[in-house]
N, C-alpha and C positions, 0 to 999 in steps of 0.2 A: 453462439451458445452451444451448438451441436459439437463443435470442436472441443469445448470444455467437457461436455458430457462424455465424449469418446475417451478423453484422458482419464476421467474418473472411472469409467468402465474398464479401461486397461489396468488401472491400479487395483481395482477390485478383483479382476481376474487373476492378477499376480499374487494377491494376498494369501490364498490357501497354500500356494507353493512356497511362499516365503516362510510360512509357519511350518510346513512339512519338512523343509530342508534346513531350517535354522539349526546351527551348531553341527551340521553334517559337513563332511569333507567331500569336495568334488575335484577330481583330477582332470586337467585339461591339457591335451597334447596340441601344442600351437605350432602350425607350420603352413606350408603352401602359400597361396596368394595372400592370405591374411597376414603373413609375416613379411611380405615384400612390398605391399602398398602402404604409403604413408597414411592415407585416409583410413584404411582398414586397421592399421596399427592403433590409431587413435580410438577407433570404435571399440576395438578389442580391450584396450586399457580401460575405457569407460565401463565396459561390461564387467571386468574383473573387480573394479572398485565398487560397482553397484552391488555385486554379489557379496563382496566382503562387508559392505556397509550394512546390509540387511541380515548379517549374521551367518552367512554361508562361508565355509572355509575353503577357498580355492588354492590348489597347488598346480603350478604351471610347469610343464616339461616341454622343451622346445627342441626342434631340429635345426638344420642349417646346411644340408647337403649341397645345395647349389652354391652357397657362399664358399664352402670348402673347395669345391671343384674350381670355382673361379680363381681363388688364390693359388691353388696348385698349378693351374694353367699359366698364371702370371709368372710363377717361379720356375716354369719349365719342368714340372714334375707330373708324370703321367697319371691320370685317373683310370683305374681299372675296375670293372664291374663284372660279376658273375651272377646270372639270374636276378639282375636288379640290385644285388648286394655289393657294397663297396668292398674291395680288397685294399686294406689299409696297410701300406708299407711303413717302415720305421720312420721315413721322412714325412709321410703323410699323417701319421698320428700326432706328430708335433704341430703340424699345421691345423689339424682338426681340433686339437685342444686350444690352440690360440684363437681360432675362429669361434668355436662353441662357447668355451668358458670365458673367453675374453671379450671379443667384439659383440657377439650376438646377445650373450647373457646379460652383460652390463647395459646394453642398449634397451633391453626389455625392462630391466630393473628401473633404469632412469625414467623410462616412459610411464611405468606404473606409478612410480613415486611422484612424477609431475602431475598425476591426476588425483593424488591424495592417498595412495596406498602406502603401506609399510612393507615394501618388497625387499627381499634379500636374495642375492644370487649365489648359488653354490653349484658344484658339480658332484658326480657320484663319488669322487675322491674325498670330498669334505665329510668329516665325521665317519669315514668309512661307510658312507651311505650304501654304495653297492660295489662288490667285488665281482670280477668276471674271469672267465677262462676263454681261451682262444676258440673261436667258432670253427666247428668241424675239424678239430685237431690241428688248427693252424693254417688250414687251406685258404683262409681269408686274411692272413697276416695278423695285424693288430685290430681286427674287427672281432668283438667278443660277444659272449652270451653271459648274462648275469647269473652268477652262481649263488650269491648270498646278499641279502638286504638287511641293513641295520638301520632302523627307523628312529633311533634315539634322538639324533639331531633334528630330524624333521618333526618329530612329536613335540619337542621343546619349542621349536619355532612356531608351530601352530598354537600351542598353549599360550605363547607370548603374543599372539595376535599378529604375527608376521605372515606375508604372502611369499612362500618359497618359490623361487624360479630356478629350475634344475637343468643343467647342461648334461647330456648323455655321454659323459666320459667316466669310465670306471677304473677303479684301482686294479692293478694286476696281482696284488697280494704279496709281492716280493719287493724287497728294498732295491731301488734302482730301476724297477720296471717302468716303462713309459706310460703304461695304462692301456685301456682298450676303448675303441670307438664303438658305441652301442646304437643299434637302431632305436630311434626315439619312440616309435610306436610301442615296441616291446618293453622299453624301459618304463614307459608310462603305465602299461598294464601291470608290470611287476610292482611298481610303487603303489598303484591303486589297491591291489590285493593285500599288500603288506601293511597298509595303514587303514584297512577296512573302510575304504572310501564308499560313499553311497552311490556315486555315479562316476563314470569316466566318459569324457567327450573328446573325439578326434576331429579337429578342424581340417577339412580337405578341400580339394578343388573340384568337387562334384557335389550334387545335391544329396547323395547318400547311395545306398545299394539300389541298383536298378534291375528290373525284371527283363526278360528277353525282348519285350516291346519298348524298353527304354523308359518305363514308368517307375516312379519311386515306390519302393517297398517300405512302408512305415514301421512295421514291427515284424520281428523274426524271433523264433526260439532257436536254441542251439541245434536241434535236429534239422530244422528247416534250413538253417545256415549251412550246415555241412552238406545237405542235399544240393544246395545251389552251387556250392564249390565243386561238388562231384560232377554235376552235369554241365559245368562251364559257364553258368550264368554269372557267377562271380569269378573274375579272372584278372590277370595282370596286376597292376599296382593296388587294386582293391584287396587282393588276397592277404597281404601282410597286415593290413588294417583290420580286416575281419578276424584274422587269427589272433591279433592282439585283443580284440573285443572278446573273443571266445575264452582266451586265457584269463582275462580279468574277471569275467562272469563265473567261470569255473573256480576262480580263486576267492569268490565270495562277494564281489561287487554286484549290487542288485541289477543295475542297468548300464549298458554301454551304448553310446550314441555316436554315429558317424554323421557329421553335419557340414554344411557348406560354409567354409570360411570366407567365401567371397561375398556372402550376404551380410550386410551391415547389422550388427547386434544379434548375430545368430545364436550366441550363447544365451542371451536373455530370452530370446524367442523360444529356444528349446527348453530351457529350465523353468521359465516362469509363465508360460502360456499353455492353454488347453491342448492345442493341436501340435505344437512343436514344429520343427522344420526339417528333420532328417530321418534317418533309420535308427530304430531302437532295437538292440539285441539283448535278450534276457533268457533265463532258464526256461 
């Protein structure tokens, strides 16, 4: 009987959040361990379908850097990084597009559809969703920075009740240009701001932003976040994720969340429960 009561209590706890976020758009950057474990993949798909079923509009943007590196290694093409950012050669951009827009994107779409979603996979090239320019004047090869976003296709997909799954490959804006490889975190923040998303969530391989004692910081405003970057509390691979959160919030997204993608059903726990599971960054 207690187990049944606990289930009812959980549903009742989720109800106000379902009401609050119904018909709102939520952008999810999907990556890390959540993208590599078969069990976590299934849990992620269930979370997306659950959110969609209760009237929340999820938009998924995924990465795939490790898969790109693996295939480049198999083909004997060197992977080069500067300050953690991939330098994408002309050979590598072809591989990146194959892996991101082909293999990974379609795998996620098939997974979501198998759980009952109406998912459709696209890249930034489709519908001219986003155009890019070369990062740092071409110092990173065909790694780009988004210069323009056109949400027409995305708006229509959401209106027609589809779940968009976006690969971070951008158009170069010139006929014959191979396109640009885009950091998935920054692509997610640009998209979230452009479609007036209510929330953006980044699935990572850590519990969230940690203080100097290794304890989770549950909430931060922009000023506090910048201070933690300045004093070195936020460092390494967490910096680009935090920067993407800052960009999204400054772009009008109400809240940005960094959550642990290794935790089963982390999306539902963050969005539909009182306490949440990660770090929330807001104005």
